[in-house]
PyMOL CGO cylinders between C-alpha atoms (Angstrom):
from pymol import cmd
from pymol.cgo import CYLINDER

trace = [
    CYLINDER, 111.55, 119.40, 12.01, 110.34, 120.72, 15.35, 0.3, 1, 1, 1, 1, 1, 1,
    CYLINDER, 110.34, 120.72, 15.35, 107.20, 120.19, 17.38, 0.3, 1, 1, 1, 1, 1, 1,
    CYLINDER, 107.20, 120.19, 17.38, 104.79, 123.03, 17.85, 0.3, 1, 1, 1, 1, 1, 1,
    CYLINDER, 104.79, 123.03, 17.85, 102.77, 123.80, 20.98, 0.3, 1, 1, 1, 1, 1, 1,
    CYLINDER, 102.77, 123.80, 20.98, 99.61, 122.17, 19.61, 0.3, 1, 1, 1, 1, 1, 1,
    CYLINDER, 99.61, 122.17, 19.61, 101.45, 118.97, 18.69, 0.3, 1, 1, 1, 1, 1, 1,
    CYLINDER, 101.45, 118.97, 18.69, 102.98, 118.74, 22.15, 0.3, 1, 1, 1, 1, 1, 1,
    CYLINDER, 102.98, 118.74, 22.15, 99.53, 119.14, 23.72, 0.3, 1, 1, 1, 1, 1, 1,
    CYLINDER, 99.53, 119.14, 23.72, 98.12, 116.32, 21.56, 0.3, 1, 1, 1, 1, 1, 1,
    CYLINDER, 98.12, 116.32, 21.56, 101.00, 114.03, 22.56, 0.3, 1, 1, 1, 1, 1, 1,
    CYLINDER, 101.00, 114.03, 22.56, 100.51, 114.86, 26.26, 0.3, 1, 1, 1, 1, 1, 1,
    CYLINDER, 100.51, 114.86, 26.26, 96.78, 114.20, 25.95, 0.3, 1, 1, 1, 1, 1, 1,
    CYLINDER, 96.78, 114.20, 25.95, 97.41, 110.79, 24.36, 0.3, 1, 1, 1, 1, 1, 1,
    CYLINDER, 97.41, 110.79, 24.36, 99.94, 109.93, 27.09, 0.3, 1, 1, 1, 1, 1, 1,
    CYLINDER, 99.94, 109.93, 27.09, 97.38, 110.97, 29.73, 0.3, 1, 1, 1, 1, 1, 1,
    CYLINDER, 97.38, 110.97, 29.73, 94.77, 108.71, 28.15, 0.3, 1, 1, 1, 1, 1, 1,
    CYLINDER, 94.77, 108.71, 28.15, 97.14, 105.76, 27.86, 0.3, 1, 1, 1, 1, 1, 1,
    CYLINDER, 97.14, 105.76, 27.86, 98.73, 105.84, 31.30, 0.3, 1, 1, 1, 1, 1, 1,
    CYLINDER, 98.73, 105.84, 31.30, 96.27, 107.73, 33.49, 0.3, 1, 1, 1, 1, 1, 1,
    CYLINDER, 96.27, 107.73, 33.49, 96.77, 110.67, 35.80, 0.3, 1, 1, 1, 1, 1, 1,
    CYLINDER, 96.77, 110.67, 35.80, 98.09, 108.59, 38.71, 0.3, 1, 1, 1, 1, 1, 1,
    CYLINDER, 98.09, 108.59, 38.71, 100.99, 107.16, 36.72, 0.3, 1, 1, 1, 1, 1, 1,
    CYLINDER, 100.99, 107.16, 36.72, 102.18, 110.37, 35.06, 0.3, 1, 1, 1, 1, 1, 1,
    CYLINDER, 102.18, 110.37, 35.06, 104.30, 111.62, 38.02, 0.3, 1, 1, 1, 1, 1, 1,
    CYLINDER, 104.30, 111.62, 38.02, 105.99, 108.22, 38.18, 0.3, 1, 1, 1, 1, 1, 1,
    CYLINDER, 105.99, 108.22, 38.18, 106.72, 108.33, 34.46, 0.3, 1, 1, 1, 1, 1, 1,
    CYLINDER, 106.72, 108.33, 34.46, 108.03, 111.89, 34.68, 0.3, 1, 1, 1, 1, 1, 1,
    CYLINDER, 108.03, 111.89, 34.68, 110.31, 110.94, 37.57, 0.3, 1, 1, 1, 1, 1, 1,
    CYLINDER, 110.31, 110.94, 37.57, 111.70, 108.00, 35.61, 0.3, 1, 1, 1, 1, 1, 1,
    CYLINDER, 111.70, 108.00, 35.61, 112.22, 110.18, 32.55, 0.3, 1, 1, 1, 1, 1, 1,
    CYLINDER, 112.22, 110.18, 32.55, 114.05, 112.80, 34.62, 0.3, 1, 1, 1, 1, 1, 1,
    CYLINDER, 114.05, 112.80, 34.62, 116.25, 110.15, 36.20, 0.3, 1, 1, 1, 1, 1, 1,
    CYLINDER, 116.25, 110.15, 36.20, 117.07, 108.72, 32.78, 0.3, 1, 1, 1, 1, 1, 1,
    CYLINDER, 117.07, 108.72, 32.78, 117.96, 112.13, 31.36, 0.3, 1, 1, 1, 1, 1, 1,
    CYLINDER, 117.96, 112.13, 31.36, 120.19, 112.87, 34.37, 0.3, 1, 1, 1, 1, 1, 1,
    CYLINDER, 120.19, 112.87, 34.37, 122.04, 109.56, 33.91, 0.3, 1, 1, 1, 1, 1, 1,
    CYLINDER, 122.04, 109.56, 33.91, 122.42, 110.23, 30.19, 0.3, 1, 1, 1, 1, 1, 1,
    CYLINDER, 122.42, 110.23, 30.19, 123.91, 113.68, 30.81, 0.3, 1, 1, 1, 1, 1, 1,
    CYLINDER, 123.91, 113.68, 30.81, 126.28, 112.25, 33.41, 0.3, 1, 1, 1, 1, 1, 1,
    CYLINDER, 126.28, 112.25, 33.41, 127.40, 109.50, 31.04, 0.3, 1, 1, 1, 1, 1, 1,
    CYLINDER, 127.40, 109.50, 31.04, 128.00, 111.93, 28.19, 0.3, 1, 1, 1, 1, 1, 1,
    CYLINDER, 128.00, 111.93, 28.19, 130.03, 114.25, 30.41, 0.3, 1, 1, 1, 1, 1, 1,
    CYLINDER, 130.03, 114.25, 30.41, 132.13, 111.29, 31.61, 0.3, 1, 1, 1, 1, 1, 1,
    CYLINDER, 132.13, 111.29, 31.61, 132.77, 110.26, 28.01, 0.3, 1, 1, 1, 1, 1, 1,
    CYLINDER, 132.77, 110.26, 28.01, 133.75, 113.83, 27.09, 0.3, 1, 1, 1, 1, 1, 1,
    CYLINDER, 133.75, 113.83, 27.09, 136.14, 113.94, 30.06, 0.3, 1, 1, 1, 1, 1, 1,
    CYLINDER, 136.14, 113.94, 30.06, 137.72, 110.64, 29.00, 0.3, 1, 1, 1, 1, 1, 1,
    CYLINDER, 137.72, 110.64, 29.00, 138.16, 111.86, 25.43, 0.3, 1, 1, 1, 1, 1, 1,
    CYLINDER, 138.16, 111.86, 25.43, 139.68, 115.13, 26.65, 0.3, 1, 1, 1, 1, 1, 1,
    CYLINDER, 139.68, 115.13, 26.65, 142.11, 113.34, 28.96, 0.3, 1, 1, 1, 1, 1, 1,
    CYLINDER, 142.11, 113.34, 28.96, 143.07, 110.93, 26.17, 0.3, 1, 1, 1, 1, 1, 1,
    CYLINDER, 143.07, 110.93, 26.17, 143.76, 113.77, 23.75, 0.3, 1, 1, 1, 1, 1, 1,
    CYLINDER, 143.76, 113.77, 23.75, 145.75, 115.62, 26.40, 0.3, 1, 1, 1, 1, 1, 1,
    CYLINDER, 145.75, 115.62, 26.40, 148.02, 112.58, 26.71, 0.3, 1, 1, 1, 1, 1, 1,
    CYLINDER, 148.02, 112.58, 26.71, 148.68, 112.57, 22.97, 0.3, 1, 1, 1, 1, 1, 1,
    CYLINDER, 148.68, 112.57, 22.97, 150.16, 116.09, 23.00, 0.3, 1, 1, 1, 1, 1, 1,
    CYLINDER, 150.16, 116.09, 23.00, 153.95, 116.17, 22.92, 0.3, 1, 1, 1, 1, 1, 1,
    CYLINDER, 153.95, 116.17, 22.92, 155.68, 116.63, 26.24, 0.3, 1, 1, 1, 1, 1, 1,
    CYLINDER, 155.68, 116.63, 26.24, 158.06, 119.60, 26.56, 0.3, 1, 1, 1, 1, 1, 1,
    CYLINDER, 158.06, 119.60, 26.56, 161.58, 118.36, 26.26, 0.3, 1, 1, 1, 1, 1, 1,
    CYLINDER, 161.58, 118.36, 26.26, 163.99, 119.31, 29.02, 0.3, 1, 1, 1, 1, 1, 1,
    CYLINDER, 163.99, 119.31, 29.02, 166.81, 121.36, 27.63, 0.3, 1, 1, 1, 1, 1, 1,
    CYLINDER, 166.81, 121.36, 27.63, 170.10, 119.66, 28.25, 0.3, 1, 1, 1, 1, 1, 1,
    CYLINDER, 170.10, 119.66, 28.25, 173.17, 121.63, 29.19, 0.3, 1, 1, 1, 1, 1, 1,
    CYLINDER, 173.17, 121.63, 29.19, 176.22, 121.39, 26.96, 0.3, 1, 1, 1, 1, 1, 1,
    CYLINDER, 176.22, 121.39, 26.96, 178.86, 119.03, 28.31, 0.3, 1, 1, 1, 1, 1, 1,
    CYLINDER, 178.86, 119.03, 28.31, 181.12, 120.58, 30.89, 0.3, 1, 1, 1, 1, 1, 1,
    CYLINDER, 181.12, 120.58, 30.89, 178.81, 123.43, 32.07, 0.3, 1, 1, 1, 1, 1, 1,
    CYLINDER, 178.81, 123.43, 32.07, 177.03, 121.47, 34.79, 0.3, 1, 1, 1, 1, 1, 1,
    CYLINDER, 177.03, 121.47, 34.79, 180.22, 119.95, 36.19, 0.3, 1, 1, 1, 1, 1, 1,
    CYLINDER, 180.22, 119.95, 36.19, 181.49, 123.09, 37.97, 0.3, 1, 1, 1, 1, 1, 1,
]
cmd.load_cgo(trace, "trace")
């Protein structure tokens, strides 16, 4: 389900009636700030998950030399 152009205009008109023209920039600024914080939080969570899964991968084992070869 997606919103069409007409539906968005109706919603914006109702918001304009409810809050008034003077408060709209303040609301838009708060909405933008909230979206920015949400994106930052989701990227931090993705980074944490990626780093946690990277730690779960097996570490390459160091090949050991047969006894007597490294003693020369």
